[in-house]
N, CA, C and O atoms as CSV, one atom per row, in Angstrom:
chain,resi,resn,atom,element,x,y,z
A,1,MET,N,N,20.619,10.777,22.461
A,1,MET,CA,C,20.713,9.859,21.344
A,1,MET,C,C,20.390,10.597,20.046
A,1,MET,O,O,19.447,11.387,19.994
A,2,ILE,N,N,21.156,10.345,19.024
A,2,ILE,CA,C,20.890,10.992,17.741
A,2,ILE,C,C,19.990,10.103,16.879
A,2,ILE,O,O,19.753,8.939,17.202
A,3,GLU,N,N,19.499,10.671,15.784
A,3,GLU,CA,C,18.542,9.990,14.926
A,3,GLU,C,C,19.000,8.604,14.477
A,3,GLU,O,O,18.233,7.643,14.537
A,4,ASN,N,N,20.246,8.503,14.029
A,4,ASN,CA,C,20.729,7.220,13.505
A,4,ASN,C,C,20.762,6.138,14.583
A,4,ASN,O,O,20.437,4.983,14.310
A,5,GLU,N,N,21.148,6.499,15.791
A,5,GLU,CA,C,21.164,5.517,16.883
A,5,GLU,C,C,19.744,5.063,17.217
A,5,GLU,O,O,19.498,3.879,17.446
A,6,ILE,N,N,18.828,6.006,17.241
A,6,ILE,CA,C,17.434,5.674,17.538
A,6,ILE,C,C,16.858,4.799,16.433
A,6,ILE,O,O,16.195,3.800,16.712
A,7,SER,N,N,17.109,5.172,15.177
A,7,SER,CA,C,16.556,4.382,14.071
A,7,SER,C,C,17.121,2.968,14.079
A,7,SER,O,O,16.403,2.020,13.759
A,8,GLU,N,N,18.377,2.806,14.433
A,8,GLU,CA,C,18.984,1.478,14.518
A,8,GLU,C,C,18.264,0.623,15.568
A,8,GLU,O,O,17.988,-0.553,15.331
A,9,LYS,N,N,17.967,1.211,16.712
A,9,LYS,CA,C,17.260,0.484,17.768
A,9,LYS,C,C,15.830,0.144,17.356
A,9,LYS,O,O,15.348,-0.957,17.621
A,10,VAL,N,N,15.157,1.092,16.707
A,10,VAL,CA,C,13.783,0.859,16.256
A,10,VAL,C,C,13.756,-0.259,15.217
A,10,VAL,O,O,12.888,-1.131,15.261
A,11,ILE,N,N,14.702,-0.232,14.290
A,11,ILE,CA,C,14.774,-1.294,13.282
A,11,ILE,C,C,15.010,-2.643,13.947
A,11,ILE,O,O,14.413,-3.642,13.549
A,12,GLY,N,N,15.871,-2.680,14.954
A,12,GLY,CA,C,16.094,-3.922,15.697
A,12,GLY,C,C,14.816,-4.426,16.348
A,12,GLY,O,O,14.541,-5.625,16.330
A,13,CYS,N,N,14.034,-3.520,16.923
A,13,CYS,CA,C,12.743,-3.890,17.529
A,13,CYS,C,C,11.795,-4.437,16.472
A,13,CYS,O,O,11.126,-5.446,16.697
A,14,ALA,N,N,11.735,-3.779,15.325
A,14,ALA,CA,C,10.845,-4.223,14.248
A,14,ALA,C,C,11.264,-5.590,13.714
A,14,ALA,O,O,10.411,-6.423,13.409
A,15,ILE,N,N,12.561,-5.825,13.600
A,15,ILE,CA,C,13.046,-7.123,13.136
A,15,ILE,C,C,12.651,-8.218,14.115
A,15,ILE,O,O,12.267,-9.311,13.700
A,16,GLU,N,N,12.739,-7.939,15.388
A,16,GLU,CA,C,12.336,-8.922,16.403
A,16,GLU,C,C,10.846,-9.241,16.276
A,16,GLU,O,O,10.447,-10.403,16.364
A,17,VAL,N,N,10.036,-8.223,16.072
A,17,VAL,CA,C,8.594,-8.437,15.903
A,17,VAL,C,C,8.330,-9.297,14.667
A,17,VAL,O,O,7.555,-10.250,14.726
A,18,HIS,N,N,8.966,-8.964,13.565
A,18,HIS,CA,C,8.754,-9.711,12.322
A,18,HIS,C,C,9.263,-11.141,12.453
A,18,HIS,O,O,8.655,-12.072,11.924
A,19,ARG,N,N,10.362,-11.311,13.146
A,19,ARG,CA,C,10.915,-12.653,13.355
A,19,ARG,C,C,9.934,-13.520,14.145
A,19,ARG,O,O,9.787,-14.711,13.868
A,20,CYS,N,N,9.270,-12.923,15.120
A,20,CYS,CA,C,8.339,-13.676,15.971
A,20,CYS,C,C,6.957,-13.855,15.329
A,20,CYS,O,O,6.367,-14.930,15.436
A,21,LEU,N,N,6.442,-12.830,14.675
A,21,LEU,CA,C,5.078,-12.881,14.151
A,21,LEU,C,C,4.991,-13.240,12.673
A,21,LEU,O,O,3.980,-13.782,12.226
A,22,GLY,N,N,6.039,-12.944,11.915
A,22,GLY,CA,C,5.999,-13.189,10.477
A,22,GLY,C,C,5.129,-12.181,9.750
A,22,GLY,O,O,4.569,-11.280,10.375
A,23,PRO,N,N,5.008,-12.324,8.421
A,23,PRO,CA,C,4.207,-11.405,7.621
A,23,PRO,C,C,2.724,-11.779,7.634
A,23,PRO,O,O,2.350,-12.866,8.075
A,24,GLY,N,N,1.888,-10.862,7.143
A,24,GLY,CA,C,0.498,-11.181,6.874
A,24,GLY,C,C,-0.521,-10.770,7.916
A,24,GLY,O,O,-1.710,-11.035,7.735
A,25,LEU,N,N,-0.109,-10.139,8.991
A,25,LEU,CA,C,-1.053,-9.709,10.028
A,25,LEU,C,C,-1.461,-8.261,9.789
A,25,LEU,O,O,-0.924,-7.589,8.908
A,26,LEU,N,N,-2.410,-7.795,10.580
A,26,LEU,CA,C,-2.859,-6.415,10.476
A,26,LEU,C,C,-1.804,-5.446,11.001
A,26,LEU,O,O,-1.017,-5.782,11.886
A,27,GLU,N,N,-1.802,-4.258,10.450
A,27,GLU,CA,C,-0.873,-3.210,10.889
A,27,GLU,C,C,-0.994,-2.951,12.385
A,27,GLU,O,O,0.014,-2.747,13.061
A,28,SER,N,N,-2.212,-2.957,12.904
A,28,SER,CA,C,-2.432,-2.681,14.325
A,28,SER,C,C,-1.741,-3.715,15.228
A,28,SER,O,O,-1.287,-3.377,16.321
A,29,VAL,N,N,-1.663,-4.951,14.779
A,29,VAL,CA,C,-0.976,-6.000,15.540
A,29,VAL,C,C,0.511,-5.692,15.602
A,29,VAL,O,O,1.124,-5.769,16.668
A,30,TYR,N,N,1.085,-5.347,14.472
A,30,TYR,CA,C,2.514,-5.007,14.438
A,30,TYR,C,C,2.795,-3.770,15.282
A,30,TYR,O,O,3.806,-3.707,15.981
A,31,GLU,N,N,1.908,-2.793,15.218
A,31,GLU,CA,C,2.107,-1.576,16.010
A,31,GLU,C,C,2.169,-1.900,17.497
A,31,GLU,O,O,3.049,-1.415,18.208
A,32,GLU,N,N,1.248,-2.706,17.956
A,32,GLU,CA,C,1.236,-3.064,19.378
A,32,GLU,C,C,2.498,-3.831,19.769
A,32,GLU,O,O,3.075,-3.587,20.829
A,33,ALA,N,N,2.917,-4.749,18.919
A,33,ALA,CA,C,4.122,-5.534,19.210
A,33,ALA,C,C,5.372,-4.660,19.173
A,33,ALA,O,O,6.255,-4.814,20.017
A,34,VAL,N,N,5.460,-3.747,18.209
A,34,VAL,CA,C,6.612,-2.844,18.136
A,34,VAL,C,C,6.651,-1.966,19.382
A,34,VAL,O,O,7.726,-1.725,19.932
A,35,CYS,N,N,5.504,-1.487,19.833
A,35,CYS,CA,C,5.463,-0.667,21.051
A,35,CYS,C,C,5.976,-1.454,22.255
A,35,CYS,O,O,6.691,-0.910,23.097
A,36,TYR,N,N,5.615,-2.716,22.334
A,36,TYR,CA,C,6.136,-3.559,23.414
A,36,TYR,C,C,7.662,-3.625,23.334
A,36,TYR,O,O,8.343,-3.457,24.345
A,37,GLU,N,N,8.195,-3.865,22.151
A,37,GLU,CA,C,9.657,-3.960,21.984
A,37,GLU,C,C,10.344,-2.628,22.273
A,37,GLU,O,O,11.426,-2.610,22.860
A,38,LEU,N,N,9.733,-1.518,21.871
A,38,LEU,CA,C,10.313,-0.200,22.178
A,38,LEU,C,C,10.388,0.011,23.686
A,38,LEU,O,O,11.369,0.551,24.196
A,39,SER,N,N,9.349,-0.416,24.391
A,39,SER,CA,C,9.354,-0.313,25.857
A,39,SER,C,C,10.471,-1.147,26.450
A,39,SER,O,O,11.169,-0.704,27.362
A,40,GLN,N,N,10.640,-2.354,25.934
A,40,GLN,CA,C,11.698,-3.236,26.423
A,40,GLN,C,C,13.084,-2.661,26.147
A,40,GLN,O,O,14.030,-2.917,26.892
A,41,ALA,N,N,13.197,-1.885,25.077
A,41,ALA,CA,C,14.472,-1.246,24.718
A,41,ALA,C,C,14.661,0.091,25.435
A,41,ALA,O,O,15.642,0.794,25.196
A,42,HIS,N,N,13.714,0.440,26.320
A,42,HIS,CA,C,13.764,1.692,27.089
A,42,HIS,C,C,13.786,2.930,26.201
A,42,HIS,O,O,14.465,3.912,26.501
A,43,LEU,N,N,13.034,2.870,25.103
A,43,LEU,CA,C,12.867,4.024,24.231
A,43,LEU,C,C,11.518,4.666,24.535
A,43,LEU,O,O,10.505,3.976,24.651
A,44,SER,N,N,11.511,5.981,24.662
A,44,SER,CA,C,10.232,6.660,24.884
A,44,SER,C,C,9.560,6.856,23.520
A,44,SER,O,O,10.223,7.073,22.506
A,45,PHE,N,N,8.242,6.775,23.528
A,45,PHE,CA,C,7.500,6.927,22.282
A,45,PHE,C,C,6.074,7.336,22.586
A,45,PHE,O,O,5.567,7.129,23.688
A,46,THR,N,N,5.440,7.922,21.583
A,46,THR,CA,C,4.004,8.153,21.634
A,46,THR,C,C,3.406,7.435,20.439
A,46,THR,O,O,4.032,7.293,19.389
A,47,ARG,N,N,2.176,6.990,20.633
A,47,ARG,CA,C,1.503,6.161,19.632
A,47,ARG,C,C,0.254,6.891,19.151
A,47,ARG,O,O,-0.498,7.442,19.956
A,48,GLN,N,N,0.032,6.893,17.827
A,48,GLN,CA,C,-1.139,7.541,17.230
A,48,GLN,C,C,-1.262,8.990,17.712
A,48,GLN,O,O,-2.325,9.442,18.136
A,49,THR,N,N,-0.151,9.685,17.632
A,49,THR,CA,C,-0.061,11.064,18.100
A,49,THR,C,C,-0.695,12.032,17.107
A,49,THR,O,O,-0.382,12.013,15.917
A,50,PHE,N,N,-1.583,12.871,17.610
A,50,PHE,CA,C,-2.176,13.919,16.781
A,50,PHE,C,C,-1.276,15.143,16.806
A,50,PHE,O,O,-0.865,15.606,17.870
A,51,VAL,N,N,-0.975,15.660,15.620
A,51,VAL,CA,C,-0.122,16.832,15.479
A,51,VAL,C,C,-0.913,17.898,14.730
A,51,VAL,O,O,-1.382,17.649,13.619
A,52,PRO,N,N,-1.069,19.091,15.324
A,52,PRO,CA,C,-1.798,20.143,14.610
A,52,PRO,C,C,-1.023,20.594,13.373
A,52,PRO,O,O,0.208,20.586,13.353
A,53,ILE,N,N,-1.762,20.981,12.359
A,53,ILE,CA,C,-1.140,21.466,11.119
A,53,ILE,C,C,-1.428,22.951,10.986
A,53,ILE,O,O,-2.578,23.387,11.035
A,54,GLN,N,N,-0.374,23.709,10.817
A,54,GLN,CA,C,-0.471,25.143,10.624
A,54,GLN,C,C,-0.375,25.426,9.131
A,54,GLN,O,O,0.591,25.024,8.482
A,55,TYR,N,N,-1.362,26.108,8.589
A,55,TYR,CA,C,-1.347,26.528,7.192
A,55,TYR,C,C,-1.424,28.043,7.166
A,55,TYR,O,O,-2.449,28.632,7.512
A,56,LYS,N,N,-0.329,28.669,6.754
A,56,LYS,CA,C,-0.201,30.121,6.796
A,56,LYS,C,C,-0.467,30.582,8.225
A,56,LYS,O,O,0.283,30.200,9.124
A,57,ASN,N,N,-1.482,31.372,8.471
A,57,ASN,CA,C,-1.754,31.842,9.835
A,57,ASN,C,C,-2.925,31.123,10.489
A,57,ASN,O,O,-3.493,31.613,11.465
A,58,VAL,N,N,-3.285,29.965,9.955
A,58,VAL,CA,C,-4.464,29.250,10.432
A,58,VAL,C,C,-4.082,27.837,10.886
A,58,VAL,O,O,-3.342,27.132,10.200
A,59,ARG,N,N,-4.595,27.442,12.042
A,59,ARG,CA,C,-4.455,26.051,12.480
A,59,ARG,C,C,-5.614,25.268,11.879
A,59,ARG,O,O,-6.779,25.572,12.137
A,60,LEU,N,N,-5.287,24.255,11.073
A,60,LEU,CA,C,-6.322,23.482,10.398
A,60,LEU,C,C,-7.067,22.581,11.385
A,60,LEU,O,O,-6.501,22.118,12.376
A,61,ALA,N,N,-8.326,22.346,11.098
A,61,ALA,CA,C,-9.172,21.538,11.988
A,61,ALA,C,C,-8.797,20.060,11.943
A,61,ALA,O,O,-9.050,19.328,12.900
A,62,SER,N,N,-8.200,19.619,10.845
A,62,SER,CA,C,-7.830,18.206,10.708
A,62,SER,C,C,-6.354,18.031,11.061
A,62,SER,O,O,-5.481,18.427,10.288
A,63,PRO,N,N,-6.072,17.444,12.213
A,63,PRO,CA,C,-4.662,17.245,12.584
A,63,PRO,C,C,-4.058,16.047,11.853
A,63,PRO,O,O,-4.764,15.215,11.283
A,64,LEU,N,N,-2.771,15.994,11.888
A,64,LEU,CA,C,-1.997,14.884,11.351
A,64,LEU,C,C,-1.917,13.807,12.428
A,64,LEU,O,O,-1.854,14.133,13.613
A,65,ARG,N,N,-1.917,12.534,12.044
A,65,ARG,CA,C,-1.786,11.465,13.038
A,65,ARG,C,C,-0.592,10.594,12.674
A,65,ARG,O,O,-0.559,9.961,11.620
A,66,LEU,N,N,0.392,10.579,13.578
A,66,LEU,CA,C,1.599,9.779,13.387
A,66,LEU,C,C,1.409,8.401,14.021
A,66,LEU,O,O,0.840,8.291,15.107
A,67,ASP,N,N,1.881,7.353,13.350
A,67,ASP,CA,C,1.824,6.019,13.963
A,67,ASP,C,C,2.650,6.019,15.246
A,67,ASP,O,O,2.140,5.721,16.326
A,68,LEU,N,N,3.941,6.361,15.112
A,68,LEU,CA,C,4.830,6.388,16.270
A,68,LEU,C,C,5.775,7.576,16.174
A,68,LEU,O,O,6.275,7.901,15.097
A,69,LEU,N,N,6.011,8.211,17.294
A,69,LEU,CA,C,7.050,9.230,17.416
A,69,LEU,C,C,7.976,8.751,18.521
A,69,LEU,O,O,7.586,8.697,19.688
A,70,VAL,N,N,9.203,8.402,18.150
A,70,VAL,CA,C,10.143,7.785,19.081
A,70,VAL,C,C,11.167,8.817,19.548
A,70,VAL,O,O,11.801,9.502,18.745
A,71,GLU,N,N,11.309,8.909,20.880
A,71,GLU,CA,C,12.250,9.839,21.513
A,71,GLU,C,C,12.026,11.281,21.046
A,71,GLU,O,O,12.942,12.102,21.084
A,72,ASN,N,N,10.809,11.577,20.609
A,72,ASN,CA,C,10.450,12.897,20.091
A,72,ASN,C,C,11.366,13.347,18.953
A,72,ASN,O,O,11.530,14.543,18.710
A,73,ILE,N,N,11.959,12.374,18.260
A,73,ILE,CA,C,12.916,12.672,17.201
A,73,ILE,C,C,12.575,11.951,15.904
A,73,ILE,O,O,12.648,12.543,14.827
A,74,LEU,N,N,12.207,10.691,15.998
A,74,LEU,CA,C,12.052,9.813,14.839
A,74,LEU,C,C,10.580,9.486,14.605
A,74,LEU,O,O,9.900,8.993,15.504
A,75,ILE,N,N,10.090,9.761,13.396
A,75,ILE,CA,C,8.719,9.395,13.028
A,75,ILE,C,C,8.771,8.023,12.365
A,75,ILE,O,O,9.571,7.785,11.460
A,76,VAL,N,N,7.902,7.125,12.831
A,76,VAL,CA,C,7.846,5.772,12.278
A,76,VAL,C,C,6.428,5.525,11.769
A,76,VAL,O,O,5.456,5.641,12.515
A,77,GLU,N,N,6.333,5.185,10.494
A,77,GLU,CA,C,5.062,4.812,9.887
A,77,GLU,C,C,5.112,3.320,9.599
A,77,GLU,O,O,5.995,2.841,8.888
A,78,LEU,N,N,4.160,2.595,10.156
A,78,LEU,CA,C,4.100,1.147,9.998
A,78,LEU,C,C,3.104,0.788,8.914
A,78,LEU,O,O,2.031,1.385,8.818
A,79,LYS,N,N,3.463,-0.186,8.104
A,79,LYS,CA,C,2.601,-0.656,7.017
A,79,LYS,C,C,2.551,-2.173,7.052
A,79,LYS,O,O,3.446,-2.834,7.579
A,80,SER,N,N,1.478,-2.709,6.476
A,80,SER,CA,C,1.366,-4.141,6.239
A,80,SER,C,C,0.620,-4.310,4.929
A,80,SER,O,O,-0.567,-4.636,4.900
A,81,LYS,N,N,1.344,-4.079,3.852
A,81,LYS,CA,C,0.748,-4.133,2.521
A,81,LYS,C,C,1.779,-4.645,1.525
A,81,LYS,O,O,2.972,-4.711,1.822
A,82,GLU,N,N,1.305,-5.003,0.349
A,82,GLU,CA,C,2.176,-5.661,-0.627
A,82,GLU,C,C,3.430,-4.850,-0.962
A,82,GLU,O,O,4.534,-5.394,-0.986
A,83,HIS,N,N,3.262,-3.558,-1.219
A,83,HIS,CA,C,4.407,-2.722,-1.601
A,83,HIS,C,C,4.300,-1.345,-0.942
A,83,HIS,O,O,3.206,-0.803,-0.787
A,84,VAL,N,N,5.438,-0.796,-0.563
A,84,VAL,CA,C,5.506,0.604,-0.155
A,84,VAL,C,C,5.607,1.408,-1.446
A,84,VAL,O,O,6.456,1.139,-2.296
A,85,THR,N,N,4.735,2.388,-1.576
A,85,THR,CA,C,4.685,3.177,-2.807
A,85,THR,C,C,5.463,4.480,-2.649
A,85,THR,O,O,5.773,4.891,-1.531
A,86,PRO,N,N,5.777,5.122,-3.765
A,86,PRO,CA,C,6.380,6.455,-3.672
A,86,PRO,C,C,5.494,7.428,-2.886
A,86,PRO,O,O,6.009,8.328,-2.224
A,87,LEU,N,N,4.184,7.260,-2.951
A,87,LEU,CA,C,3.277,8.117,-2.192
A,87,LEU,C,C,3.451,7.911,-0.684
A,87,LEU,O,O,3.399,8.877,0.076
A,88,ASP,N,N,3.658,6.663,-0.242
A,88,ASP,CA,C,3.915,6.393,1.176
A,88,ASP,C,C,5.159,7.145,1.642
A,88,ASP,O,O,5.175,7.723,2.729
A,89,LYS,N,N,6.193,7.130,0.816
A,89,LYS,CA,C,7.441,7.808,1.161
A,89,LYS,C,C,7.261,9.322,1.154
A,89,LYS,O,O,7.773,10.015,2.033
A,90,ALA,N,N,6.534,9.835,0.164
A,90,ALA,CA,C,6.273,11.279,0.090
A,90,ALA,C,C,5.428,11.738,1.273
A,90,ALA,O,O,5.631,12.831,1.801
A,91,GLN,N,N,4.483,10.902,1.687
A,91,GLN,CA,C,3.653,11.233,2.842
A,91,GLN,C,C,4.509,11.377,4.091
A,91,GLN,O,O,4.335,12.329,4.852
A,92,LEU,N,N,5.429,10.445,4.311
A,92,LEU,CA,C,6.298,10.536,5.474
A,92,LEU,C,C,7.183,11.782,5.392
A,92,LEU,O,O,7.409,12.443,6.406
A,93,LEU,N,N,7.678,12.104,4.218
A,93,LEU,CA,C,8.479,13.325,4.074
A,93,LEU,C,C,7.645,14.560,4.438
A,93,LEU,O,O,8.152,15.484,5.075
A,94,SER,N,N,6.380,14.578,4.040
A,94,SER,CA,C,5.499,15.690,4.435
A,94,SER,C,C,5.322,15.736,5.942
A,94,SER,O,O,5.325,16.814,6.536
A,95,TYR,N,N,5.167,14.573,6.567
A,95,TYR,CA,C,5.058,14.515,8.029
A,95,TYR,C,C,6.309,15.093,8.677
A,95,TYR,O,O,6.225,15.871,9.627
A,96,LEU,N,N,7.465,14.710,8.157
A,96,LEU,CA,C,8.727,15.216,8.706
A,96,LEU,C,C,8.794,16.738,8.595
A,96,LEU,O,O,9.212,17.417,9.533
A,97,ARG,N,N,8.388,17.259,7.465
A,97,ARG,CA,C,8.431,18.713,7.258
A,97,ARG,C,C,7.481,19.440,8.201
A,97,ARG,O,O,7.854,20.428,8.833
A,98,VAL,N,N,6.242,18.939,8.291
A,98,VAL,CA,C,5.249,19.584,9.156
A,98,VAL,C,C,5.702,19.554,10.614
A,98,VAL,O,O,5.502,20.518,11.352
A,99,CYS,N,N,6.312,18.440,11.023
A,99,CYS,CA,C,6.731,18.261,12.424
A,99,CYS,C,C,8.137,18.793,12.689
A,99,CYS,O,O,8.599,18.783,13.830
A,100,LYS,N,N,8.813,19.254,11.645
A,100,LYS,CA,C,10.182,19.767,11.757
A,100,LYS,C,C,11.129,18.713,12.354
A,100,LYS,O,O,11.919,18.995,13.255
A,101,LYS,N,N,11.018,17.495,11.818
A,101,LYS,CA,C,11.903,16.383,12.208
A,101,LYS,C,C,12.777,16.043,11.020
A,101,LYS,O,O,12.441,16.361,9.879
A,102,ARG,N,N,13.903,15.394,11.288
A,102,ARG,CA,C,14.862,15.123,10.222
A,102,ARG,C,C,14.827,13.702,9.669
A,102,ARG,O,O,15.242,13.479,8.531
A,103,LEU,N,N,14.343,12.737,10.447
A,103,LEU,CA,C,14.434,11.352,9.986
A,103,LEU,C,C,13.159,10.591,10.299
A,103,LEU,O,O,12.563,10.744,11.365
A,104,GLY,N,N,12.762,9.775,9.350
A,104,GLY,CA,C,11.605,8.910,9.537
A,104,GLY,C,C,11.845,7.548,8.913
A,104,GLY,O,O,12.710,7.384,8.053
A,105,LEU,N,N,11.067,6.579,9.360
A,105,LEU,CA,C,11.132,5.224,8.813
A,105,LEU,C,C,9.743,4.795,8.374
A,105,LEU,O,O,8.765,4.982,9.098
A,106,VAL,N,N,9.665,4.224,7.192
A,106,VAL,CA,C,8.485,3.471,6.775
A,106,VAL,C,C,8.893,2.014,6.918
A,106,VAL,O,O,9.860,1.570,6.299
A,107,ILE,N,N,8.155,1.274,7.734
A,107,ILE,CA,C,8.470,-0.139,7.949
A,107,ILE,C,C,7.264,-0.961,7.513
A,107,ILE,O,O,6.181,-0.864,8.091
A,108,ASN,N,N,7.476,-1.772,6.479
A,108,ASN,CA,C,6.413,-2.604,5.927
A,108,ASN,C,C,6.631,-4.060,6.349
A,108,ASN,O,O,7.620,-4.686,5.969
A,109,PHE,N,N,5.697,-4.584,7.136
A,109,PHE,CA,C,5.813,-5.932,7.689
A,109,PHE,C,C,5.295,-7.017,6.749
A,109,PHE,O,O,5.279,-8.189,7.125
A,110,HIS,N,N,4.877,-6.663,5.556
A,110,HIS,CA,C,4.228,-7.635,4.679
A,110,HIS,C,C,5.186,-8.652,4.060
A,110,HIS,O,O,4.786,-9.782,3.780
A,111,GLY,N,N,6.430,-8.273,3.845
A,111,GLY,CA,C,7.360,-9.132,3.106
A,111,GLY,C,C,7.934,-10.286,3.906
A,111,GLY,O,O,7.831,-10.330,5.132
A,112,ILE,N,N,8.533,-11.208,3.195
A,112,ILE,CA,C,9.187,-12.359,3.808
A,112,ILE,C,C,10.388,-11.903,4.639
A,112,ILE,O,O,10.605,-12.392,5.748
A,113,ARG,N,N,11.171,-10.954,4.091
A,113,ARG,CA,C,12.314,-10.389,4.814
A,113,ARG,C,C,12.000,-8.937,5.155
A,113,ARG,O,O,11.740,-8.124,4.268
A,114,LEU,N,N,12.026,-8.620,6.437
A,114,LEU,CA,C,11.673,-7.257,6.852
A,114,LEU,C,C,12.635,-6.221,6.291
A,114,LEU,O,O,12.222,-5.109,5.964
A,115,VAL,N,N,13.899,-6.567,6.175
A,115,VAL,CA,C,14.882,-5.580,5.686
A,115,VAL,C,C,14.501,-5.032,4.312
A,115,VAL,O,O,14.875,-3.910,3.970
A,116,ASP,N,N,13.762,-5.811,3.523
A,116,ASP,CA,C,13.325,-5.335,2.209
A,116,ASP,C,C,12.191,-4.317,2.333
A,116,ASP,O,O,11.886,-3.616,1.367
A,117,GLY,N,N,11.567,-4.226,3.502
A,117,GLY,CA,C,10.446,-3.313,3.704
A,117,GLY,C,C,10.776,-2.102,4.553
A,117,GLY,O,O,9.871,-1.381,4.973
A,118,ILE,N,N,12.064,-1.861,4.816
A,118,ILE,CA,C,12.464,-0.710,5.640
A,118,ILE,C,C,12.972,0.402,4.730
A,118,ILE,O,O,13.865,0.196,3.909
A,119,HIS,N,N,12.386,1.579,4.892
A,119,HIS,CA,C,12.760,2.730,4.068
A,119,HIS,C,C,13.038,3.921,4.975
A,119,HIS,O,O,12.183,4.337,5.756
A,120,ARG,N,N,14.255,4.468,4.860
A,120,ARG,CA,C,14.638,5.665,5.613
A,120,ARG,C,C,14.308,6.882,4.768
A,120,ARG,O,O,14.659,6.955,3.590
A,121,ILE,N,N,13.627,7.835,5.387
A,121,ILE,CA,C,13.279,9.080,4.695
A,121,ILE,C,C,13.915,10.229,5.474
A,121,ILE,O,O,13.740,10.346,6.686
A,122,VAL,N,N,14.652,11.068,4.761
A,122,VAL,CA,C,15.394,12.155,5.399
A,122,VAL,C,C,14.827,13.494,4.947
A,122,VAL,O,O,14.584,13.714,3.760
A,123,ASN,N,N,14.626,14.366,5.895
A,123,ASN,CA,C,14.208,15.736,5.639
A,123,ASN,C,C,15.391,16.629,5.969
A,123,ASN,O,O,15.751,16.799,7.134
A,124,SER,N,N,15.988,17.194,4.937
A,124,SER,CA,C,17.122,18.089,5.194
A,124,SER,C,C,16.588,19.494,5.449
A,124,SER,O,O,16.399,20.289,4.528
A,125,LEU,N,N,16.351,19.774,6.727
A,125,LEU,CA,C,15.839,21.098,7.102
A,125,LEU,C,C,16.871,22.176,6.802
A,125,LEU,O,O,18.065,21.998,7.043
A,126,GLN,N,N,16.402,23.269,6.287
A,126,GLN,CA,C,17.275,24.398,5.988
A,126,GLN,C,C,17.007,25.500,6.990
A,126,GLN,O,O,15.853,25.836,7.253
A,127,ASP,N,N,18.075,26.072,7.557
A,127,ASP,CA,C,17.902,27.226,8.435
A,127,ASP,C,C,17.609,28.445,7.574
A,127,ASP,O,O,18.197,28.633,6.509
A,128,LYS,N,N,16.689,29.267,8.060
A,128,LYS,CA,C,16.348,30.482,7.295
A,128,LYS,C,C,17.043,31.681,7.856
A,128,LYS,O,O,16.876,32.787,7.344
């Protein structure tokens, strides 16, 4: 499965969660519900995955923690707040770069319509 197919399925799972639970709950509640839907969709994922960060020739003591890594391809960051900020998007782009992944989603469950809270972030990796 390629990134776009996976992201389409993940978005469908998130829409189902939002349709059933609505806005206004804690991020952890949405995360658990999305994980249930991902399982039902037969998508493999890891939750709250720690990723080591390499800085020059040193592995940093503070690892990165991803909300969800789906099919080892797509990074998903879940939010439940009034607005997704440019910093939220930049953070996900940094995650994509560190993890050498090409596509990520920021999904904010706070709004009335979930589609208004879905943001695709693309990392165009360059071969050296």
